[in-house]
C-alpha positions in Angstrom: -105.3 -53.6 35.7 -104.2 -53.5 39.4 -106.8 -52.6 42.0 -106.1 -51.6 45.6 -108.9 -51.1 48.0 -111.4 -50.8 45.1 -109.3 -48.2 43.2 -107.5 -48.9 40.0 -103.8 -48.1 40.7 -101.9 -49.7 37.9 -102.1 -51.0 34.3 -100.1 -52.7 31.6 -100.8 -54.4 28.3 -99.3 -57.0 26.0 -99.4 -56.2 22.3 -98.8 -59.1 19.9 -96.0 -58.1 17.6 -95.4 -61.5 16.0 -96.7 -65.0 16.6 -94.3 -65.6 19.5 -93.2 -62.0 20.4 -95.2 -59.5 22.5 -94.6 -55.9 23.5 -95.1 -55.0 27.2 -96.8 -51.6 26.8 -98.5 -48.9 28.8 -97.2 -50.1 32.2 -97.9 -47.5 34.8 -98.7 -47.3 38.5 -100.4 -44.2 40.1 -98.0 -41.9 42.0 -99.7 -42.6 45.4 -99.4 -46.4 44.9 -95.8 -46.6 43.9 -93.3 -48.4 46.1 -95.9 -51.0 47.2 -94.8 -53.8 44.7 -97.7 -53.2 42.3 -95.4 -52.8 39.3 -93.7 -56.0 40.2 -97.0 -57.8 40.4 -98.2 -56.3 37.1 -95.0 -57.4 35.4 -95.2 -60.9 36.8 -98.8 -61.2 35.6 -97.9 -59.9 32.1 -95.0 -62.4 31.9 -97.2 -65.3 33.0 -99.9 -64.3 30.4 -97.2 -64.0 27.7 -96.0 -67.6 28.5 -99.6 -68.8 28.4 -100.0 -67.2 25.0 -96.9 -69.0 23.7 -94.5 -66.0 23.7 -90.8 -66.7 23.3 -89.9 -63.1 23.9 -91.3 -59.9 25.4 -89.8 -56.6 24.6 -90.4 -53.0 25.7 -89.4 -49.5 24.8 -88.9 -46.9 27.4 -86.9 -43.9 28.4 -83.9 -44.0 30.8 -85.2 -40.9 32.7 -87.7 -43.4 34.2 -85.0 -44.9 36.5 -87.4 -46.8 38.8 -89.1 -48.4 35.8 -85.9 -49.4 34.3 -84.8 -51.0 37.6 -88.1 -52.8 37.8 -87.7 -54.2 34.3 -84.2 -55.4 35.1 -85.5 -57.0 38.2 -88.1 -58.8 36.1 -85.3 -60.1 33.9 -85.4 -57.7 31.0 -82.0 -56.8 29.4 -81.1 -53.9 27.1 -81.1 -54.7 23.4 -80.7 -52.8 20.2 -83.7 -53.4 18.0 -85.5 -51.8 15.1 -85.9 -48.0 15.2 -88.7 -47.1 17.6 -91.9 -45.4 16.5 -92.0 -43.8 20.0 -90.4 -40.4 20.0 -89.3 -40.5 23.6 -87.9 -44.0 23.5 -84.1 -44.2 24.1 -83.9 -47.8 25.5 -85.2 -51.1 24.2 -85.3 -54.1 26.5 -86.2 -57.8 26.0 -87.0 -60.8 28.1 -86.4 -64.2 26.5 -88.8 -66.7 27.9 -87.1 -69.7 26.1 -83.6 -70.4 25.0 
């Protein structure tokens, strides 16, 4: 969770998919807090936590209509991949960040 002046303004989660693979999920920042770098900080914290947990990859599923989110994910190092069919109806893009080569 991200807090600004005592108010929760953002959230994200890591969901363990396999022993060394996690999904970045439910990442969101409130409308009035967008553009302040909160998403970047949440993403960096999630990546650091995934490394701490021994993750080799982090993946996410999203929708390309969320252009600012897609740009943020790219800035964090995520790249478009083609993975398994998504259980999420609105998903039209899958992205992955490899933490080790």
